[in-house]
C-alpha positions in Angstrom: 0.1 0.1 -0.1 3.1 2.4 0.6 6.7 2.6 0.9 6.7 1.7 4.4 5.5 -1.9 3.7 8.7 -2.7 1.6 11.9 -3.9 3.4 14.0 -4.5 0.2 13.7 -4.6 -3.5 16.5 -6.4 -5.6 17.0 -7.6 -9.1 18.8 -11.0 -8.5 18.0 -12.3 -12.3 17.5 -10.7 -15.3 13.8 -9.5 -15.8 13.2 -10.6 -12.2 12.4 -8.1 -9.3 12.2 -9.5 -5.7 10.1 -7.4 -3.3 10.2 -8.4 0.4 7.5 -6.8 2.6 7.4 -6.2 6.4 4.2 -7.9 7.0 3.4 -11.5 6.0 -0.2 -11.0 5.4 0.4 -7.7 3.4 -0.5 -9.5 0.0 -3.7 -11.1 -0.8 -3.1 -14.2 -2.7 -5.5 -15.3 -5.5 -6.0 -18.7 -6.8 -6.5 -17.6 -10.4 -4.3 -16.4 -13.0 -5.5 -12.8 -14.2 -4.5 -11.1 -17.5 -5.6 -8.2 -19.4 -8.3 -10.0 -21.2 -10.0 -11.0 -18.3 -13.2 -8.7 -18.3 -14.5 -9.3 -14.8 -11.4 -9.7 -12.9 -11.2 -6.1 -11.9 -15.2 -5.9 -10.5 -13.6 -6.9 -6.9 -11.7 -3.8 -7.1 -15.1 -1.9 -7.1 -15.6 -2.9 -3.4 -12.5 -1.8 -2.2 -11.9 1.3 -4.3 -10.3 4.6 -3.2 -12.1 7.9 -3.8 -9.9 10.6 -5.2 -10.3 13.8 -3.1 -8.7 16.5 -5.4 -9.9 20.1 -6.5 -7.8 19.7 -9.6 -8.8 21.3 -12.7 -7.1 21.4 -16.0 -7.8 23.8 -18.9 -8.9 21.9 -22.5 -5.7 23.6 -24.2 -3.3 21.8 -21.7 -5.3 18.4 -22.4 -4.9 18.9 -26.1 -1.1 19.6 -25.4 -0.6 16.1 -23.7 -0.3 13.6 -26.6 2.3 15.6 -28.4 4.3 16.2 -25.3 4.3 12.7 -24.5 5.4 11.7 -28.1 8.0 14.2 -28.7 10.0 12.8 -25.5 9.6 9.2 -26.3 13.3 8.6 -27.1 13.0 4.7 -27.5 10.0 4.7 -29.3 11.6 7.4 -31.9 14.2 4.6 -32.5 12.3 1.4 -32.3 8.6 2.5 -33.2 7.5 -0.2 -30.6 6.9 1.1 -27.2 3.9 2.3 -25.1 4.6 5.4 -22.8 2.9 6.9 -19.8 3.6 10.4 -18.6 2.8 12.4 -15.7 2.1 16.1 -15.8 1.4 19.1 -13.7 -2.0 20.7 -14.3 -0.3 23.3 -16.4 0.9 20.6 -18.8 4.7 20.4 -17.6 6.2 16.7 -17.8 7.3 15.5 -14.3 8.0 11.7 -15.5 7.9 9.6 -18.6 8.6 6.0 -18.8 8.3 3.8 -21.9 7.9 0.0 -21.9 6.8 -2.7 -24.3 3.9 -3.3 -22.2 1.3 -0.2 -21.5 0.7 -1.5 -18.0 4.5 -1.6 -17.3 4.9 2.1 -18.3 1.9 3.0 -15.8 3.7 0.9 -13.1 7.0 2.7 -13.6 5.5 6.2 -13.3 3.6 4.9 -10.1 6.7 3.1 -8.6 8.5 6.3 -9.1 5.6 8.4 -7.3 5.9 5.8 -4.5 9.7 6.1 -4.2 9.6 9.7 -3.9 6.8 9.5 -1.2 4.5 11.6 -3.6 1.4 9.3 -3.4 -1.4 10.6 -3.2 -0.7 12.4 -6.4 -3.9 14.6 -6.4 -2.3 17.5 -8.5 -1.2 15.4 -11.5 -2.6 14.1 -14.7 -1.4 10.8 -16.1 -1.6 10.5 -20.0 -1.1 7.0 -21.7 -0.2 6.3 -25.2 -2.6 3.5 -25.8 -6.3 2.3 -24.8 -7.3 2.8 -21.1 -8.3 -0.7 -19.6 -9.7 -1.1 -16.0 -5.9 -2.0 -14.8 -4.5 1.4 -16.1 -7.4 3.4 -14.4 -6.9 1.1 -11.1 -3.2 2.0 -10.7 -3.9 5.6 -11.3 -6.7 5.5 -8.6 -4.1 3.9 -6.5 -1.7 6.5 -6.8 -4.4 9.0 -6.3 -4.0 10.5 -9.6 -7.5 12.6 -10.3 -7.4 12.9 -14.2 -6.3 10.1 -16.6 -6.1 10.8 -20.4 -5.2 8.4 -23.2 -5.2 8.6 -27.0 -7.8 5.5 -27.6 -10.7 4.2 -26.3 -11.3 3.2 -22.3 -13.0 -0.2 -21.5 -16.5 -0.1 -19.9 -15.1 -1.3 -16.8 -12.4 1.5 -16.8 -15.4 4.0 -17.2 -17.1 2.6 -14.1 -14.2 2.3 -12.0 -13.0 5.9 -12.7 -16.7 7.3 -12.1 -17.0 5.4 -8.8 -13.5 6.6 -7.6 -14.1 10.3 -8.7 -11.6 10.3 -11.4 -12.0 12.3 -14.7 -11.3 9.9 -17.5 -10.7 11.1 -21.1 -10.3 8.9 -24.2 -9.5 9.5 -28.1 -7.3 12.3 -27.1 -6.3 13.3 -30.7 -5.7 16.7 -32.2 -8.0 19.3 -30.7 -10.6 16.5 -30.0 -11.2 14.2 -27.0 -14.0 12.5 -25.1 -14.8 13.1 -21.5 -16.3 9.9 -20.0 -16.6 11.0 -16.2 -16.0 13.8 -13.8 -16.2 16.5 -16.3 -16.2 19.3 -13.7 -12.5 19.2 -13.6 -12.2 20.2 -17.4 -12.5 24.0 -17.8 
């Protein structure tokens, strides 16, 4: 739940990270394999969802600028053409963090992990911009970090919309050029 739960983090093998927690019962173990195509796996999250309390407001012109700012700074994508990115922006549109990864969920994890390491959770004065679809997992991770505004260049899933609405998150999809759709909590968009 927070950095105080972590005793140590180490990489002992390539592509494997070990995390030691200070409480034995800190992790709930599930007896099923979950992947991003699991349409009902996130519904349990609805019963334990955090409500985002934020007075954040963002101007439309700032939102319009986010995809291009993200794209311009994707250094690895510029070489390979094959990575997703997640950017964390201030409410005035300044880039705070940008992480790239083959998996869009991993790019979000890197941003949230950086916030956790810097003890900036909840992050109620930021916008998260993703380079792809917005599934419920993406929204769930943003909620855990306390991020009140989540934007993506593609569509959100119906469960992502449901979770964002319940949590009080402003969810924006199809953010392209001078157009976007606001799915939830439009009061933050001015």
